[in-house]
N, C-alpha and C positions, 0 to 999 in steps of 0.2 A: 568827892564823896563826903568829905568833912563839911563842906559848905552846904550841901544838900541836907545832911543830917541836922545841922544847926537850923536850917530853914523850917524843918518840920518837927523840931524838938525831939529828935531821937539820937541815940548814940551812933557813932560811925559803924561799930560792929553790927548793930541791928539793921542799919541801912544796907550794909554789905550782904548780910544774910537774906534780907527781903528781896534784894535784886537778884541774888543768886537763885532763890526759889522761883522767881518769876521766869528767869531765863531757862531754868530746868524744865518747868512746866511747858513753856512754849518751844523748848528744844531749839532755841535761837539766841545768839548773843545780841543784846540790844545796845551795848556800848563797846567801843575800842578803848582799852586801858592804855594810857600813854604816860610818860614821865611827867608831862605838864598838865595832866588832867584826863578827862574822859570825853570821848566824842561819840555821838550817836551813830550806830550803823544804819544801813538802809532799812533794816527791820525796825529799828528804833524810830527812825524818821516817819515810818508808816504808822506806828502804834501810838506815839505820843499825842498827835492831834485827836485820835479817838479817845484816849484816856482823858484828855482835857475836856472834850465834849461830854463824856460820861460824868466827870466831876461837876461840870456846870449843871447837869440835870440833877445830880444828887444834892448839891448846894448846901451841904452841912457837914462839919467834921464829926458830928454825933452819929452819923450813919455808918454802922459796921456791916460787914457782909452778912452776918447772921441775922441782924435786924432787917436788912433789905430782903433777904430770902424769906423770912417769916412774913413780912408784909405782903410780898407778891403772892405767896402761897395762900394767904388768907383772902386776898382780893380775888384770886382765881377760883377758889373753892367755895367761898361764902360761909365757911364754918371752921372752927379750930380743929374739929375732928378731921374734916376733909384736908385741911392744911397739913395735919400730922401724917396723913396717908401720902400726900404729895412729897413731903420732905423727909419722912422717916424720923422726924423729931417728935418728942413727947408734947402733949397738949400743954402741960405747965411751962415747958421751955418756950413754946410759941407765945403763950400769954405774957410771959416775962419779957420776951424780945419786943413784942408790939407795944406793951405797956411802957417799957423803958424808952422806946422810940418816941412815943407820944409825950412822955414827960420831958425828954431832952429837947424836943421841938416846940414844946408848950402849945400843942394843938391836939384837939380831940380827933382821933383818926377813925374810930369805929363806934357803932351803936349796936348794942346787943338787943335782939328781938327773939326771945326764947333761945332756941338752938341756932338760930340764924344770925350771922353777923353782916351788918350793912355798913358800907363805907360812908363816912361823912363826906361832905364836899372836899374838905382838906385831905381826907384819906384817899379819895379817888384821884385827886390831883397828884398826890405823892406817889401813888401806885403807877400812874401814867409816867411820871418822871423816872421812876425806877425802871420801868420797862424800856423806856427810850435809852437810858444809860446802858442797860444790858444789850440792846441792839447795837450801840456804838462799840462795845467791847467785842461782841460777836463779829461785827464787820471788820474790826481791827485784826482779829485772829484769822478771818478769811483772807484778808490781804496778805498776812504773813504766809499763809498756805500758798497763795498764788506766787509769792516771791520765791518759794521753794520749788515751784514748777508744777503745782497742782492746785485745783480750786474745788473745794468741797461744799461751798455755800449753796444754800437753796434760795432761789428767788421766789417770793410770794407775790403774785399779781392778782389784784382784785378786778374782776371783769364785770362791768355793768352790761345791761342788755345790748346796747349798740355796738359793743366791742367784741362780743363773743363769737359772732358768726365769721368774721373776716380778719379784723385788724390784729387781735391778740394771737389767734392761731398762726397767721402768716408770720408775725414777728417771732413767735416761739420756734417755728420750723426753721426760719432763717438763722436764728441764734444757735440752735442745737446742731446745725451743720458744722459750726466752728467749735462749739463747746459741748460735746455729747455727755461729758461727765457731770455737768451742772444740773441739779434737779430743779425743775420749775413747777411750782404749785399754783394752780389757777383756782381762785375762790370766786364763786358766782354769787350774785345777790343784787339787791337794789342799792341805791346810794345810801339810803337810811340804814341798811344792814351792814354796809362796808366801811362807812366813814369813821366809826369809832375804832375798829381794828387798825385802820390806817393811822389814825392819830396816836394810838397806843403803841405802834411799832410792830404789831403782829403781821401787818401787810406792808410791803415795800412801796408799792405804787398802785394807783387805781386808774383804770382806763374806762372811759365812757363819756356820756354827755356832760359837758361842763355846766356849772351853775353861775348865773349872773343875776345879782351880785353874789360873790363868794362870802358866806357869812362866818366861816371859821377863820379867825385871824392867824392860826398856826399852820394853815395850808396855803399852797400856791397851785396855780393851774397853768398848763401849757397847751395851747390848741394844736391839734394835728390835722384835722380836716373838717369840712362842712358836709353835713348829711341832710338830704332833702327827702322826707318821707313821701310815701305814695299810698294811694287808696288801693287795697288788695281785696280780691274776691275769688271765689272758686271758678274754675273753668266751666263755662256754660251758664254763668250767672246772667239773669235777665239784662243787666247793664253792660255785659261784655260786647265789645265791638263798637261801642259808641264812645263819645267823649262827654260823659254825663255832667250836667251842671250841678252846682251845690244843692239846688232845689230838688233835683232828681235823687241825689245821694241821700238827702234828708228824708226821703220817703221810705228808706229801708232801715231796718234795725242794725245796730252796730255792737261789736264786742271790742272793748278797749280798756285800758288801765283805769283804776279807780281815781276819783277826784283827788287832786293834790299832786299826782304824778305829772311831770313836765309834759309828757306826750298828751295826756288827757287835757291839760290846760291849753296846749297848742291846738289840739283838735277842736276844742270848744270855741276858741277865738276864730278859727277858720270860718265857722258858720256865723258867729256873731258879727264879725267885721264886715261880712257881706249882707247882713240884715236878714239872714235865713234862720228859721227856728231850729234850734239844736235838736237833732234826731234822738230817738229813744235808744237807750243802752240797756237791754234786758240782761246782758251778761257783762260783768266787769272782771277783767283778768289781765295781769301783766306777764303771763306765761306765754311765750311764743309757741311752745309746743302745744298747749291747750288751744290757743287761738287758731293755729294751723288746722287742727282736726275739726274744730267747730266750723271754720270756713268751708272746708272740703265737704262737710255733711249738711250744709244749710245755705241760705241766701244772706247770711250775715255779711257785713262789711267791716273792715278794720283799716287803720292807718299805721303803717310800719315802714321802717327802712327796707328797701328791696334787698339789701345785704342780709337781713335777718331771715329771709325766706328764699334765698337764692336757689337752694336745691329744689324747693317745691316749684318755683317759677320755671326753672330749667326743665323739670320733669313734666311740666304742663298741668300740674294739679291746681295751681293758683295762677291768677293773671293780675296785672296792674290795670286799673281803670283810669289812671292819670296821676300826675304828681300833685302834691299839695302845693299851695301858693308859696312863692319864694320866701315870704315872711315867716313861714313855719320851719325854715331851715334850723338845724341844731348844730352846735359846734361840739365835735368829739375831740377829746384830748386826754392828757395825763394830769392827775391830781396827786400831789405828794406833800410831805411835810416841808414847811419852810426851812427847817433845820437839817433836812436830809442831805447827807454827803454821800452820794453813791460810791460804792467800790468800783474798781475798774470793770469788773464783770457786769455789775448793774448798769453802769454807764453804757456798756456795749449793747445791752438789751434795750435800753432807752433809745439808743441810736437806731436799732432795728425797728422799733416802733415808728420812729420818724420816717425811716426809709420806706416801709410798706404803706405808709399813709400818703406819701408824696406821689 
């Protein structure tokens, strides 16, 4: 204890009191006290790596808990008044905490625009680091709970369109049979909507079509399976029962995602590579629910993974007119933060994703 106190420039009584408070809050001893020193308990061995990771994200001795709390509340709410509501602190206290943080780090963190506060680039980066530090601490506490025999952590899964119909639900069902007490939150959206929550730590992992090349240096991808889309139409469509050529398919109107979406680009290349004029797209939509109803009530065509409309195909409302060329295959997988160290429970869920994809 005396060596640790010297290392951080505190008195030994202050170190002793601080450690005692931490152990009291966690209701877990982190060290075994012995005559020749102190040895980490199993709980301490779990928590220390998480604390080291959190401190790496914080990366400054000038960051206090009150400053970190104020900065995150301001980033989340967009105003000092909103931050006061979130934290219960006064507006002057929040001003002082963020201002002191800015001065100590020698970086401008916020811009005032009337009553609205906008994070500078440095401020946004700092808020992200603080969120990831908080995630590490939360993960450490969850691992301590698991060590005591129960797991209270919530797993947040970002599900992109290709994963919602089959992969994610199958993995969740498999996982919950073993861990019914763990809460799983599934957040749906496009990659553009989900990637920032993933990078900020609000989401644990993202499942869906992978991107090649991956442009975010702080993310990593793991492939799970290959998906080959098919041309889908209503039962009774004029092209049903045949194996239509691309020329025949191009004679009909389509409903498909807007330009820029990977599926739209893949669909466009399917025709261009064959030298066929790209057909008209009177309706652009990435909603499988909307596309399904439009197909049932019209002669529109679309290109989707059969898994995304498996129920409609089985019910006979929709039919496949043929698979897209193999060149249009997409890789479905998991995207996570490069720095992510999953807890035991998160690692089990990841294993279930791999199992249901095989």
